[in-house]
N, C-alpha and C positions, 0 to 999 in steps of 0.2 A: 196796201202794208198797213199793219194796225202801229195804234201808238199804246204803250205801256204804260199806262197807267197805275203807280203804288201808292196807296194809302199809308199814313202812321198816325198813331195814337201813342198811350200809354202802355196799355196791357193785350191790346189787340182781342179784345174779347166786346167791345161796344161800339165805339165809332168808327174807325177803320174796317173791322169786320163788317160791319153792317154797310159800308161806305162800297166796299171790295164784292157782297152780295148783289147791293140795291144796284150799282152804276151799269152793268151788263144791260138790266131792264129799263131804264132811262136812256142811255145812251145810244145803244144798239149795238150795230154791226162797224169795227174800225176799231176798237178797244179793250186791250189784254189787261184786267184789273190781278191787283194783288195787293196783299195788307201784311203788317207787321205791326209790333209795338216795341217802343223804346227803352223798356222795362219788364219787356212780355216774360213769363213762365212759359216755356213751349208745351203744348198737348194741350191747352186748357180750352174748352169749349167755349161758344158765347154765353154772354150774360143773358137769361131768363127772360128778364123783360126786355132787352134788344133782340134777342130773336122771336118773341110776342110780335114785334114790329114787322118784322121781316116776313112771318105766318099771315100775318094782316095783308100784306101784298101779295100774298101770293108766292114767298120765295121760302124754300126750305134751307133753314139755317144748320143744321145736321150735322154737313159736311166740314164745318169750321175747324180748324185747331189752331190756336194760337202758337204768331212764331215772334222770335226775337227779331230787330232791324240788322240787318249786317250788307257787308262792301255790297254782296251781286244785287241785293235789292236796287240800291241807292245806282249803282254803277248800269244797270240795264234798263232801269226807268227812262221812259224820255219824258216823265214827270210826276215827281216827288209831291203828294199833297199832304200836309200835317193837318190835326186836329187842333192845334194849338201853336203858339208862336216858340215856348219852350223847345216843343220837340224839333220845330224846322232847327231853332239854336245848334241845340245836341247833335243834329245830323250833319249842317256845316261845319261845325269843330271839328269833327270826325273826317267830313271829305267836302273839305273845301272848294274841289273843282267841281264838283255839283252847283254851283250857287245859279247858275243861271236855268236851273231846274229843277228847286225844291223853294216850295212857297207853301204858305197856309193856306187851305180850301178855299175861306173868306178873303185872303189875301189876292189868290192869282183869280178869283171871279172878279172883283173890286178892279184889278188891275189890268187885266184884260178889258173890261167894261170902259174902264179911263183911255184908253190905247184911240186914238183917230183909227174911225172904221178902214180909211185907205190903207194905214201902218199892218192891218190884221194878215193881211195875205191870203193864202188861199190854200197853205198847207197847214197840220199841226205844229210844226217846228216854226212856222212863220207867225203865228199866234203867240205861243212860248218865248220866241225872242223878243214881240213887240210887248207883252206882258212885262218879261224883267226890263226893257228900256222903261215902258214906264208904271213900272212896280209902284205901291205904295205901301207902305211904311206896314209889316204884320200887325202889328199893336194897336194900330189907329181903326182897322176892321174888326179887331177883337176873335175870339176863340170859338169854338163849334164848343159848348159846354159838356163836362163831362156827365155824362146820367148815372152812373154807377153808383148803385145803392141808394138810388134816390127814389126807388119807386114808378110804378107804370106812367106816373103823369110824368115826369122828366125823361123819361125813355121815348113815350110820343112826341114830346116838343124836340127831341134829339134826333128823333125820328123825318119828322117834316123840315125841321132846319134843313138835314142834310139832303131830302126829297130838292127841296127849293134848290140848294148851291148845287145838288150834281144837275137838275136841269137848266140851270144857266151856263152852267161848264158844259154842257152838250150844245147850248147854242153858240157857246164861245166858241169850240174847236169844232163844229162844223160851220165853218163862214160860208154863206151864202154864195152861191158860183152866178157865173154873167149868163144873163138868159139865150136859151140855145136860140139859134136863127132859125126861121119859118123855111121850112124848103122852098126853093123857087120852081 
C-alpha cells in the first residue's frame, strides 16, 4: 500500500511542483505524490528556473499544471507537507481535523528525527503518528525559501534544500526492518 504525499506551496509553480516531480525519484516505490498551492491560479506551467533544476536532474517538468489546494487534496493525503508555516496555518484553519497529518516539510523531518527510534514503528502511519507526538514548532525549523523571481542561484539553492529534505523524508518514512533470520 502506498502513502499519498501531498506537497503545498503558494502558487504551485516552484517548490511544491518541484517536490511532486522530484520525490518519486528520491523516495522510490511506495509513495504517490501530488501538489497544489494555497493561492494557485490553475493551469500555469512550472517556473522556468525550477523547471531547469528538474531537467538538470533528468526529470521532465512539462506535464506540470498548477492547481489550488482543495478539500480532496487534504482529505486523501496520508501526509500533507507544506513549504512554509503560513501554508500549514491556512490549511489547518480550513481543515482542522487534518492536524495530525499536516506539517511543514522541514517540521516533519525535524519531528520524526527527534522521535526515539523505538517509537517510530514499522509503517508509514506509525512514523506519522510518532512525528505528530514529538512535533517541533514549525517556525523553529524555518521554511523552504521561495525562489520565485530570485534567479537561477535561488532556484538551485531551493532544489538542493528540497533534495536534502526529500532524502531525509525517505529515510524516515522507510524505517529499517528487523534482520531476517538465516535459514537453518
